[in-house]
Each structure stands twice: as C-alpha cells, then as structure tokens.
C-alpha positions in Angstrom: 99.4 121.2 57.3 96.1 122.8 58.2 92.3 120.6 58.2 89.2 121.6 58.2 87.7 118.8 60.9 90.9 117.9 63.2 91.9 114.4 62.6 92.6 112.9 66.0 95.2 110.1 64.8 98.1 112.7 65.9 96.8 114.0 68.9 96.6 110.2 70.4 99.8 109.0 69.1 101.2 112.2 70.5 100.0 111.3 73.8 101.1 108.0 74.1 104.9 109.4 72.5 105.0 111.8 75.3 103.3 109.4 78.4 107.0 107.2 78.1 108.9 110.5 79.3 107.1 111.7 81.9 106.2 108.2 83.5 110.4 108.4 83.8 110.0 111.4 85.9 107.3 110.6 88.5 107.0 106.6 89.1 109.9 106.7 90.8 109.1 109.3 93.9 107.5 107.2 96.3 110.0 104.0 96.1 112.4 107.5 97.5 112.0 106.3 101.4 111.9 102.8 101.1 115.2 102.8 98.6 117.1 105.2 101.0 116.7 103.0 103.8 117.7 99.4 101.9 120.5 100.5 100.1 121.6 103.0 103.4 121.6 107.0 101.9 121.0 110.1 102.3 118.0 111.5 100.7 120.4 114.0 99.4 122.8 111.1 97.8 119.4 109.3 96.2 118.6 112.4 95.1 120.8 111.7 92.8 118.5 108.6 90.4 116.3 112.1 89.5 118.6 114.4 88.5 120.4 112.4 86.4 117.4 110.7 84.7 116.5 114.7 84.4 119.9 115.6 82.7 119.9 112.9 80.4 116.4 113.8 79.0 117.3 117.3 79.1 120.6 116.9 77.5 119.5 113.8 74.8 116.6 116.7 73.4 119.0 119.0 71.7 120.4 115.7 69.6 117.1 114.0 68.6 115.3 117.5 67.9 117.4 118.6 65.0 118.1 114.9 64.2 113.7 114.4 64.0 113.3 117.3 61.6 116.3 115.9 59.5 115.5 112.2 59.4 111.7 111.8 60.5 109.8 111.4 63.5 109.8 108.3 63.3 113.0 106.5 63.4 114.3 108.7 65.8 111.3 107.5 68.4 112.9 104.3 68.2 115.8 104.6 68.3 115.1 106.5 71.9 112.7 103.9 72.7 115.6 101.2 72.6 118.1 103.2 74.6 115.4 103.8 76.9 114.8 100.0 77.3 118.4 99.7 78.0 118.6 101.6 81.3 115.6 100.2 82.1 117.4 97.2 82.0 120.2 97.7 84.0 117.9 99.0 86.8 115.9 95.9 86.6 119.1 93.7 86.9 121.2 95.6 88.9 118.6 97.2 91.7 120.1 96.6 94.9 123.6 99.0 94.2 123.0 102.8 93.8 125.7 103.0 90.9 123.8 100.9 88.6 120.2 102.6 89.3 122.6 105.9 88.7 124.2 104.4 85.1 120.7 103.1 84.5 118.6 105.8 85.2 121.6 108.5 83.6 121.4 105.9 80.4 117.0 105.9 80.4 117.1 110.1 80.3 119.3 109.8 77.2 116.8 107.2 75.7 113.6 109.7 77.2 114.3 112.6 75.6 113.0 111.7 72.2 109.7 111.3 73.5 109.3 114.8 74.4 111.0 116.0 71.8 108.7 114.2 69.5 105.0 114.1 70.7 105.1 118.9 70.7 106.5 118.0 67.0 104.1 115.8 65.9 101.4 118.3 66.8 102.9 121.0 64.9 103.1 118.9 62.0 99.7 118.3 62.4 97.9 121.0 63.4 97.6 124.8 62.8 96.2 127.6 65.0 93.1 127.2 67.2 93.6 123.3 66.4 97.7 123.7 66.8 96.1 125.0 70.8 93.7 123.0 71.4 95.9 120.0 70.7 98.4 121.1 72.9 95.7 121.7 75.4 94.8 117.3 75.4 98.1 116.9 74.9 99.0 119.3 78.7 96.1 116.1 80.1 98.5 113.5 79.9 102.4 115.8 79.9 101.4 117.1 83.6 99.1 114.7 84.8 101.0 111.9 84.4 103.8 113.2 86.8 101.0 113.3 89.3 99.2 110.5 88.3 102.6 108.1 88.2 103.1 108.5 91.8 100.0 106.6 92.4 100.3 103.5 90.3 104.1 103.3 91.8 103.5 103.5 95.4 100.8 101.4 95.0 103.6 99.1 93.4 106.2 99.9 95.5 103.8 99.0 98.7 102.1 95.8 97.5 105.3 94.3 95.5 108.1 96.3 96.4 110.4 99.0 95.3 112.0 96.6 92.5 109.0 95.7 91.0 108.5 99.4 90.0 111.5 98.9 87.9 109.9 95.8 85.9 106.7 97.3 85.4 108.6 100.1 83.7 110.1 98.0 81.5 106.8 95.8 80.6 105.5 99.6 79.3 108.4 100.4 77.4 108.3 96.9 75.7 105.0 97.1 74.8 104.9 101.7 73.7 107.8 100.2 71.5 105.9 97.5 69.9 103.0 99.8 68.8 105.2 102.6 67.8 106.8 100.4 65.8 103.7 99.8 63.9 101.5 101.9 64.0 103.3 105.3 64.3 103.1 107.1 61.2 106.0 109.5 59.5 104.8 113.1 59.9 107.3 115.2 59.1 105.9 117.9 56.7 108.3 118.6 54.0 111.3 116.1 52.8 113.5 114.6 54.6 117.1 116.3 55.1 120.9 115.7 55.5 121.3 115.9 58.9 124.9 118.5 59.7 126.2 119.1 63.2 127.8 122.1 62.7 124.5 123.5 61.4 122.6 122.6 63.9 124.9 124.3 66.6 124.5 127.5 64.6 120.6 127.2 65.2 120.7 126.8 68.4 122.9 129.8 69.6 120.6 131.9 67.2 117.7 130.2 69.1 118.7 130.7 73.0 119.1 134.2 72.1 116.1 134.7 70.3 114.1 136.3 73.0 109.9 134.6 72.2 111.5 131.6 72.4 113.2 132.3 76.0 110.1 134.4 77.5 107.3 131.7 76.0 109.3 128.5 77.8 110.1 130.0 80.7 106.3 130.0 81.7 107.0 126.3 81.4 110.3 125.1 82.7 109.4 127.3 86.5 106.4 125.9 86.5 108.1 122.4 85.8 110.5 123.2 88.6 107.8 123.9 91.0 105.9 120.6 90.4 109.5 118.1 90.9 110.2 119.8 94.0 107.0 119.3 95.1 106.8 115.8 94.0 110.6 115.1 95.2 109.4 116.7 98.5 106.0 115.5 99.4 106.9 111.8 99.4 109.3 112.9 103.3 107.2 115.1 104.4 103.8 112.9 103.9 105.4 109.2 104.8 108.0 110.2 107.2 106.6 112.9 108.3 103.0 112.6 108.8 103.0 108.8 108.7 101.6 107.2 105.6 102.7 104.3 103.9 103.5 104.5 100.1 100.4 103.3 99.0 98.5 105.9 100.8 100.4 108.6 99.4 99.9 107.3 96.4 95.9 107.7 97.0 96.4 111.0 98.3 98.2 112.5 95.2 95.0 111.5 92.7 93.5 115.2 94.3 96.4 117.0 92.5 96.2 115.2 89.0 92.4 116.5 89.5 93.5 119.7 89.5 95.4 119.3 86.4 92.7 117.9 84.7 90.3 121.3 85.8 93.0 123.6 85.0 93.3 121.8 81.3 89.1 122.0 80.6 89.2 125.2 82.5 91.7 126.6 79.8 89.6 125.5 77.3 86.5 127.8 78.2 88.4 130.3 79.3 90.6 131.2 76.1 87.5 132.1 74.5 86.7 135.2 76.0 90.4 135.9 78.0 94.1 136.7 76.4 97.1 134.9 76.9 98.1 137.8 78.7 95.8 137.1 81.2 95.0 133.8 81.9 99.1 133.5 82.2 98.1 136.2 85.0 95.9 134.3 86.5 98.4 131.4 86.5 101.0 133.6 88.6 97.7 134.5 91.6 97.0 131.1 91.8 101.2 130.2 92.4 100.8 133.3 94.8 97.7 132.3 96.8 99.0 128.3 97.0 102.2 129.9 98.2 100.6 131.6 101.0 97.9 129.2 101.8 100.9 126.7 103.5 102.9 130.3 104.7 99.8 130.9 107.0 98.1 127.3 107.9 99.3 124.6 109.8 101.6 121.6 109.1 99.2 118.7 107.5 98.1 116.3 104.9 95.1 118.4 104.1 97.6 121.6 104.1 100.6 120.4 101.0 98.0 118.9 99.3 95.4 121.2 98.8 98.0 124.5 97.8 100.2 121.5 95.3 96.4 120.8 94.1 96.2 124.8 93.1 99.6 124.9 91.6 98.2 121.7 89.6 95.2 124.0 88.3 97.5 126.8 87.4 100.0 123.9 84.8 96.7 122.7 83.7 96.1 126.1 82.8 99.3 127.4 81.6 101.3 124.6 79.8 99.3 124.4 76.4 99.7 128.9 76.1 103.5 129.0 77.0 103.5 125.6 73.8 101.8 127.7 71.7 103.8 130.9 72.3 106.6 129.1 71.6 106.2 126.8 68.8 104.0 129.3 66.8 106.4 130.8 64.5 108.8 127.8 64.2 106.9 125.1 62.2 110.4 125.0 60.0 112.1 123.6 63.4 109.7 122.6 65.7 111.8 119.6 67.1 114.8 121.8 67.6 112.6 124.5 69.4 111.2 122.0 71.7 114.4 120.3 71.8 116.3 123.5 73.4 112.8 124.4 75.3 112.7 120.3 77.1 116.5 120.7 77.6 117.2 123.4 79.7 113.6 123.0 81.4 115.0 118.8 82.5 118.8 120.4 83.1 117.5 123.1 85.3 114.6 121.2 87.1 117.4 118.2 88.1 120.2 120.7 88.7 118.6 123.2 90.9 114.8 120.6 91.9 117.6 118.5 93.6 120.1 122.0 95.2 116.6 123.2 96.4 115.3 119.6 98.5 118.4 119.1 99.5 120.0 122.1 100.9 116.4 124.8 101.5 113.2 123.4 100.7 112.2 120.8 103.3 108.9 122.0 105.5 105.9 123.3 104.4 106.6 126.8 104.9 110.2 126.5 103.0 107.6 125.1 100.1 105.4 128.2 100.5 108.1 130.6 99.9 109.4 128.6 96.9 105.4 128.8 95.8 105.9 132.5 96.2 108.5 132.5 94.7 108.7 131.3 91.2 105.5 133.4 91.0 107.2 136.7 91.3 109.8 135.5 89.1 106.6 134.8 86.4 105.3 137.8 87.4 108.3 139.4 86.5 109.1 137.5 82.9 105.2 138.4 81.9 105.2 142.4 82.5 108.7 142.6 80.6 107.1 140.4 78.0 104.1 143.3 78.4 106.7 145.9 78.1 108.1 145.2 75.4 105.1 145.3 73.6 104.4 148.5 74.3 
C-alpha cells in the first residue's frame, strides 16, 4: 500500500517484533563460558543451546510465514510469543540441567520464528519502492545491532546477577512484548484472509527454492549472518578465557561493533543515492576481505579482534537492507512465505555450520580471519554470477 508520506507506526511495530527473536539468539553468548564451567560440559557440547534455538527458529518460520499470509499477522505473532514464553519458562525453572536448557532453547526457537517473519512482512505490507528500502534500512539497525548489543546487557547481567538471571530477564521482556502486541499491533495483511492449505504451502516453497532470484538475493544475508554468529560464539572464549576479560567487560567492548552496524546503516542511506545495489554489495565484499586480512596480518589482541569485527558489522549494516529489499520486492502477495524460506535457511545453515565451525575449525584469531576471507569470496562469486545472468 503506497503512501505519499511515510508512516512510522508499521516501522516501529516491526522493530519491536523483530527484537524479540534477535535477543534470543545472542543475549546468552557471554554466559557460555560460565554455563560451561558451572555445568561441567565442554565448549563444543554447550554449543547445542545455540544450535537448537537456531534450528527451531529457522524451521518454524516455514510454518509461520504462509500461516500469516493466510490468517493474518497478529494472531501468528501472539501464537509464536506464547510458545517462546513456554520455552523460556522451562529454562528458568530447570537451568541447572543441560537437557532442560536444550529443550527450552528448542521451544524458544520454535516460538521466536514468528518474530523474524512478521517484522519483514509488516514492512512489505505497508511500504513500496523507496519507502520499503528505507524502512528495511531502519529495521536493519534493529535486526543487525541487537545480536551485538544484546551480549552487552547479557554480559552485565551474567557477571553481576549470575547467568541464570539472563533467562529471567528474557522472560520478563517477552511478557512485556506480548502485552504490548496484544493491545497495539494492528492487522496489516493487505488482502482478504484465506484458508491455510498445507499442500499449497509445500508447492509454493518448492517453487521459491527453485527461484534463482530468491536464492541469490538471500545468500548475502545468509553468509553475513553466519559470519556474525561464528564471531559472537567464539569471541567470549577468546576474550574472556584467553585474554582475561570478565563477562561484564566483554559486554562493554562489544558496544564498539554495534556502533559499526549503526554507521553501516547510516552510510547506506547516504550512498544509496549515488551508487547502485551491485556497487554497494561489492563494497560489502571488500570489507569482509579487509577484516579477514587484518586478523591474519596482526597479533592476537582484543583491539584487533574488535577492530576487525567492527568492519564486519559495518558491512552487515550496508548489506542487510539491500539483500532483503532485493528478496521481497517481487513478492508482495507472498512476502510471508518468502521471508520464511529465507529466514529458515539462514537460521538452519547458521545453526549447523556455525556449531561445526566453532567446535571443529575456527578456534583462534588467524582461523577467524581465514573464515572472513572465505565468506567474502563466496559473496563475490554470487555477485559475479548475478552480473553474468544480467549480461
């Protein structure tokens, strides 16, 4: 629905909704070394509480997306938040056992998937053209900055109140968001509601996953998210265990990359007027390769880790709204399904590959640098293939 003057209400609501899912991904990361020590389990085994959340988050989007396209955005949001709350309550009540944390995190993810789908779909319902790109650039400040800002808060809570208190905080936060959503969230579905048909949903996903436009447009965000997740999973161990920082100090230094995300999003709004999407994605690729080379050529230190990750954050701030806008622009009537498929693959890939990489391959600064370079080269290959198709 095109508007001559951009209304901020859908944007503010979308930012509020998407925050619930993003907080669940990363607010616990500074606590991983503490949980590992208290429960007596290894870093590799503990990675399951990250992986299971992301797998639940990813798979549930395949259901929430088309369901929201059929019955509306608000009822799907409320359903997801109830499931999210139940999983969090399980983690709060049985935080001293790894099986309960694993189960609770999986249930959390199954509920949180609604937030990722609906945040993007509400914007697609409400804006078109330049307004959509602008709205997505603001949403990227929330969706991209929270995985880095959340550890700041999570580290402070874990250090001063204990890591169990992080789950209590998330529970209180979710209750608040549920109440606000119940009273404030309007229905933005731009067409009449329809019957939810599972066979039609499966057919639609089969069509979308074979659509080169969907896969290529989403790939930049998938790869960028994997890089962020691996970084955020590894850095608590590097900075706290090997370089001697506590959880609160770790959270403090992570404010710096969050400013990089903000700068990237602001930079996009400036550069988007002068440069094409392809050129800006090329800049994003160069920043990834630069960050990787920096880690490979400099000594192991807090400064070099944070400096490099800050440039990755700038690259994310640039690329996220571009890739999402490219993804959703041709799919107004199927925005929920397209967002769901893209988000599902993103989270599942990040969950499985991120867990494997942190547990088996990326374990120090140099290996993290190689990983950044590989991600940048993969993005460059995708961009070159897109250019070749257009030519």
